[in-house]
Steps between C-alpha positions, in 0.01 A plus 500: 500500500738309292761286671801300366620165621851409410580132522840345489423164351697201613504157342554281805505740797213718620414812294507841667256775454501873589213751461511870410234753434501762221735738698763229536426438881552145595183343653691176587820347411644145476184290519612145431267253321503205269299411185215363696130612480471542889828706526394721201165565674677603803721742293193638338321557820806701628462763218349841612128485497472833329680384200293534175756371261785248554800467276751205539848578407746208460777356302426212265713248698497186294146371502437557878329827423222346283278342766533819704401715218199281427378500864540869536328586164204294620478743790488794260865619542707628201817314443837684408810305399836675538811379317758372745777700364285828551418437862860382562626831371261702714598292813865574431416867488342504834709250679805389297646242740186351642248247359225340705165369414351750736676789325390374151141482600516857636660615169236329295232651710625849447582447126191661368594806681882497408453388133140534373612484133644151555178352604360239254178334599503129424168383367574146423648219705828443314615141502142404614388575139487166309614638158789697647607194695462256212700698249787545749510122574500446114791728450705327782414156341630620158823634651549170682431299181755721314760440764431114462546527134827678538626233730382233254690673226821504704464123589444416147820660402673221690365251257621704197351751257327238288222446774393876492495484117284176511234596752505880422583802711135595571442186739154409402275281721610203286863573554451532878309172505781330319764646728298389809544136397778462242769750571777239473671403172510141637128492563432659141729236335323218705142634409575502131402727212164339428368510853643858550303619198187345640549677826534829321191441290291430816642788705481763228180393327695390185686848482835305564567159345775308308711804402534627861566154640787457248652832600478408864651149440793666313545735789520207740757337288701814470507535872616152557768533238612825672486389863527118470287288729730509808612853537158650593230370729217556256230361727575750780501775242164378360351523847607851537361588168176309568456708825512829325285370207229381748510839676463683166206275409329557838538877464370486153184312616451753787537801255247338262245462795569857615441629144152350500414654837652832401301521191185461697602760758601751230171446318300607811749792580490643138204372319532743203870384463629857508855401609507222262422745206837674544760400244757243609337414827352160416315250717780460737601871551149639539411316811845568642486869441153544631550274795816668614379855415147466657251765427657798325214726617645506845783710378458879484660533172664299231826621620433305827453188298835548340674561824336194663649282212852617584578574130531874550866632510665621821528870542785684677460858383684791655511835342583479124626143555211248450648158409241211440606170642364150444164375587409528865380128508293610802190312395398145439774291324236253358316797343827633345574160358179473322522860378854446364407193307182651357679814398754302288201341317294827494767703318459254205131558483424860591667761280484778748695277745739380221567873399582579861727184538668598159576845612634398838734235339618715191492860611515490883764224512318284752573146570227241413399431849486874581270565191285208592452649854379811350256315271380286799417820691306643211314165443409495872371850489281420200365178639418691824319777309298237315397324819406826665278612193368153439620500140688245288859580387475636137806458265579817310768612263732787593249739319197375707365270239330182638680198372480114532749287680637351171545869357667597820753219463567597150548866578736418795709264284527743210548844662650438850751219463825588695796435290718207596814721532309733736374209720843340518650836613227538769551153615847591598403819694574516876234724655644523851741819505719340757568204288539711192773706670672172613499379124635831385786479756569150401513596131741780572728278690504243210585774255790625727646150534468438118683825437788415744820375332562128556726400789809305379536144628809446708738241359 
């Protein structure tokens, strides 16, 4: 006999478990326990002795579900994760104005009977997977470093535009090391051009030198001429800039260390380099896609892979009216980020993807981002198909002829380049219908006001 155990997972309080058999009859309700081996053994002993198969149904509440899933899996139980939105909707259907942990555990225990098509067995341990966790941390570090760079750029604007022109807008490691120590025009002037050039040569391995030092010195003099030496507290501003520069440098070092660890994890997870063989993916995107997607073989179809990514359009069909909305964004945001970036590179390498992008931009009238979402979904489908079959990605022309990467780039550049005028027109598109209607009403209002006769001024 198969039994189902619904667990309402808590992060700080005790979990609650309810048990139901295949007919939906509750065997027990509201058993409270914590993530402790002794209390888990007591729960396991409470299950019916005639049970031949045990399925644990729970929501993926933060990371608190992972130790529970690992323990029950060692006991031979199957793990089913239910999206919180799905279980919430079912709970509202049965009891709209009541939410308790006891009720949630009962609902989860009966979910296999209520909604069998919505059960998806979880074969991995989610955040406990080192590659999945590492690429997520790296993505977070990159976003935090980007934010620090933006704050640095804003602070440098206080010193004047000459500073950004002197050290560059890309904020290299050498620029960050310089800002961490000498972000004051007074300090730069006191240091002198010769010692500044020597600092640049040591910090950049001779990539920067006398020319860059002269530009920075000129920027410092321009700032002092603009502000004077008494109207701005340059030392306090330099401390703020140095704090952001040190943060960006620290994050850069962490990202570099993570890249080395992720490379080893990816090599073990994909020894053939199947994901890496896809165009536009690269050494950064391949681990991020594989780590956040997991094993594509766990999906029943490639449509399930696309749905997991959240790149499929929303559907709200009724009768003859079947409008397609934007992407559902129901899946992993880190996966979508990697696919979106990879798709932008892949459309410049793979002629089949380039042709699809060109058609969406020129004939279908899509915005660049909308077209890239479509390309990203296709790219993910092909990557998943390659992983499932164990074959490397093969570049082909639109007629099916195998081609090299260099030939693919040439074909994409020659045949499928989107005209500048079309790209500019698509850039100004507003895809949201409500905003489009607002703009149309505003334009009609402007037209009416322009047609109205001028009101004479009173004497």
